N, C-alpha and C positions, 0 to 999 in steps of 0.2 A: 589271424589276415595278415600277409606282409604289407607293407607299404607301397603300390605301388610305383611311386613318383620315386627321382630323386632330390628335391627340391629342398633345399635348406632352411631347417627351423628360426627360426628369430629367440633370443638369447631365454634363458628358461624364467618361466612366469609362477603365481601362486594360481592366477588364473589368465584366460584367452581370452584378452579384448577385440571383437571383432567389429569395425566402420564398416557400417552397407552403404555405400552411396547411389542417390536416386536424384533420376530429373521427370518432371512431366512422362509421359506415354512408358515408363520402365514397363517390363516384363515382368509381371506377379509371377510365372511359374518360376523363376530363375531365386526372385525371392524366397519364394516360398521353398524351394527345394536349399537354400540355405540355413532358414529360420526354421524350420520340420526339424531335419538332422541335426544343428545344434540344441534343438531344445528337448529330444529325444534323448540324447546324450545325456544335457543336464540331470532330467529325470530320473533313469537311469544310476548315474552317479552319489556314490557318498558324498562328493563337496563338487555341486555343479559344477565343472573345469569351463567354464567359456558366457562371456557377456557379450552385447552386443546391441549396437548404434546406429538410427537410420540416420543418414547426414545428409544435406543436399546445400545449395549454395545458400538461399534465404534460407533457413530451415522453414516450419507450421507443415503444411497440410500438402501431400506428395500426391499425385491420382497418376492407376496406371492405367494405360491401355486397353483395360477390361474395366476402367470405371469403380476402383479397387481404391483405398487408400491406405498411407501412412504419415505419422506423424513425424518432423526430421527434429531435428538439430543443426544449425549449424555448423557451416568447415569454421576449425580452427584453423592460428596461426601455426600453433608446435602440437600437429597431430603427437599423442601418443599412443593409437592400435598397435595391436602386433601385427592383423591381417586387415586386410579392405577388397570389400569386391566393392565396384564398381561395375551396374546393374546397363546389361544392353535398355535401348525402349524402341528396338524397331524403324530408328532412323539414320540410319550411318549416316548420318550431313550435320547432325542435332550440332548443334555448339556446346552444351550443356555437356557433352561427353571429351572434349576437349576438352583437358585437364593437367600439362604437362606442369604448373608449378604447384597446382594439390599433391601430383602423383609424386612430384620429387620431396615436398616436405616428407613426405610417409617414410620415404626409400632411403630419406635422407636420416632420419630418425632408427634406422632398422627393423622395419613394418616388410611387408611381401603383402604384392597388388596384385589382386586377381584382377583379369578387364575383360569381360562377361561377351561375346559378339560387336555388338554393334561399337561398345569401347573399344573393344579389339581392335576393329577395323579404323576408327577414328588415330589408335595409336600407330598402325602401322601405315593409316598413311603420312602423322607427319612424320617420321621416323626414316620413310624414303626406304631408298632401297638394302639400306644398314639391316631393313624389318624383314625381310622379303621368307625369311623360315619358318617365322611367327602365325602363330595359327587365329583364326576368325573363324564365324560361321560361311558355310561352304557358299549361302547365296551370299555375303558380303566379302569373300574371296572372289568369284564372279565380276560381282562389280566392279569390284576394284580393278581385274583385269578389263575388262568390257572399256573402263575411263579412261586410263593408264595404256593398256596394252603392253604396260612390263612386267607386270605383279603375276607373280607365279608361286602362291601361298603351297606351303601344305596341308594334305587334310588331315592331321592328326588332331583329337578332340582337344588338347591343352598343349600351350611348348612356353618353355621356361629363359626365362632374359634376364640375368642373375636376380634381382629381385623383384623385375617382373612378371608374371606369366598373365599369358593369352589364352582365352579359352572360345571356344565355341560358343558357350552358353547355353540355353535350351535346356536339354536333358540330363548332358552332362555336364552341367552345374553339378548334380548331384555327385556325381561322379570325385569330382576337385574337392566339394566340399568332404569329403569321405575322407579322400587320402589325407587331405591334410588334419583331418579327428585325429588318425591314426598314428599322429606325430606325437599326440598330448593324452588318449587314452589307451586303453590294453584292448589289445589283439582279442579277448573274449567279451568285452562291451563293445569293440567299434562291430563286430559281429552279432552283438545284440540291435545294433542299433540296424544292420543292415536286415536282416529277421522281422524287425518291424515296420520297417520301409518297401518290403516285401524287395527287394536288392539283392538279388544273390550275387552280382559280382560287381567288383570295382573295376570298372576300365583303367587299365595303362594311358595315362598322355600318352602315350604314341599309337593308340586305337585308332584306325584312319573312321572318320564321320560316316555313315551308313546314305545308303545311297546317294542320294546330292555333292556328299563329297567321294566323288567318284570312285563308287561302288556298290554293287545293287544289295538294295533288304534282302533280307533273308528271308525268304520264300518258301525252304525247305526245299526246293526244284533246282538243281544245280543247273540243269541246262536255261533255264527258265531265268535264274540272275545274271548268269554270262551276257544272256539276249540284252536284257535291259541293260548291261553295263554297254555292249556294245553302240545299245542306241544313245545311252549319254555322250558316248567319248565320240560318237558321232551327227551332232545335233544341225549345226551349221552345214554339214553336206551328208543327209540324211542316204542310208544305205536301205535301198529294197527291202521290202517285205521278202522277195522273192532269195533272197540271197541270205538273210538270216538266220534261216532255219540250216544250210549251206555253213555258215561256218563256224554254227555249235552244232554240227554235227548229228542232225534230227531231220523228221522229214519237215515240209509246211505244214502239212497235218496234224501233224503230232505239235508241232508249235502254237497254230491254232489251236489244240485242244488242251493245252499247257493256262495257253492263257484264258483261259472260259472261264478252267476249273479252279483257277489260283486267285485269278483278280478277274473276275466275270466282264472280261473285254474281250475283244480281236486286236494283236500285235501292229496293228493299223489305225488302230482308235488310241491305242495306249502313247504309242512313238505321237503321233500330233499333238495329244494331249500336254505329252511331256515339254515337246518344244515349244505349244503355247503355253505354257508357263510360265519358262524362262521365258519368250517375249513380254507378257506380263510385268514381270520382274523391271526387264529392263525397261520399259515403258515408265513404270513408274519412280524410277532410280536414276537415270540416266538419263544425257539430255540428247543422245541417238535421236534421228529422224527417224521416221515408222519405217520408210522404207528399209532403211540400216538396220532397223531392226528383225527386220523381214528375212535380210539376207542373212544375217546372224543366225537365225533360227531356223533355217533351211526354206524359207517359201519366197522364191528368186519370184515368185507372180503371186496376185488371188489371195496374199494374207491379209489382209483387212473385212478381206468380206469370211474368211475362218477363224479370225477372232473375232467377230462382230458373232459369228454361231457359234464359239462358244463361249461366251462371255454375255454374249445381250448386249451391244453397246459397241461401236468405232474404236481406234483406237484415237484417231481426234478426239474422241466424244469424250472419253477418257482423260484425255490430257487436258481436255476445255474445263470439266468439270473440277477434277487434282485443281490448277490453277484457280480457280474462283472460289475452292475452299484455303485458298493460301498451301497449298501443299506438294505444289508443282516445280520441281528442278528446272531452272535456267535452260530452256530450252530451244535450240534451233530452228528456224519453218520448218513447217512440216514439205516431205513430199509426197506427193501420194504412195498406198502401198500395195 
């Protein structure tokens, strides 16, 4: 199986050391994608090629978002790992993910650093305009755009910037670690690892992120996928449902039937829920007012009522609850939505 990337490998080593950087609230899926792939590669090899160490700022037990723990060693001043993965933690504002000194310490000694999801987002934010070609999860890209107004990330699963690789994280983590492994084990061994993982294809770094990453999910129906893509591209100024079928080239009745058959919903309900999901993301992660968020998601009026009908509480109630829990972003006074 050919290596699907052009990332440059560190110097040769008899075994490859990987540091996995975690902070409180880390995404367990990303850790599991890395460690399970490495574990399987070691199991099928005559001489296990990979070692890994969990690391955190202070060392000790670190808790994931889903209440699982890993036991970590503390950071060191002169790291010796060949590769480093910095795990996302579902909080793009987490100061624990802003690690310019640590990243430099690794890259200075020849390591390659993989920044996943929120960790990539923090790196992109810290780098400013020079990093706009890099990748993060599409949700984080949306937040950077809303907050800064200028950020236009690509939608690739991963992007390389010298010894830094920024990645969408989540399920794309598996593709990245398998691509890395393919540089150090045989094609036959890599195929065995992917078979054990039931991972039939290693996606190239340039592969676009599905659905929220600016293309529709593979429903198996090209007309339906195209319709969903049009919806995604027109969140702020929604396209009337009566025009969607015309744009796709099918009748309104056929469009209704496709949504019902494949998604068990109607086009109108699907579109509304898509826009409300984006609104929920903005409420949780930006300082935009309720009315600004409503407009950004295609609700010039009635946004608070629509949101409450969908989520069971008003936008302002959500922010008050987040504020009382100590997780609310610095928000400006609310204006009715």
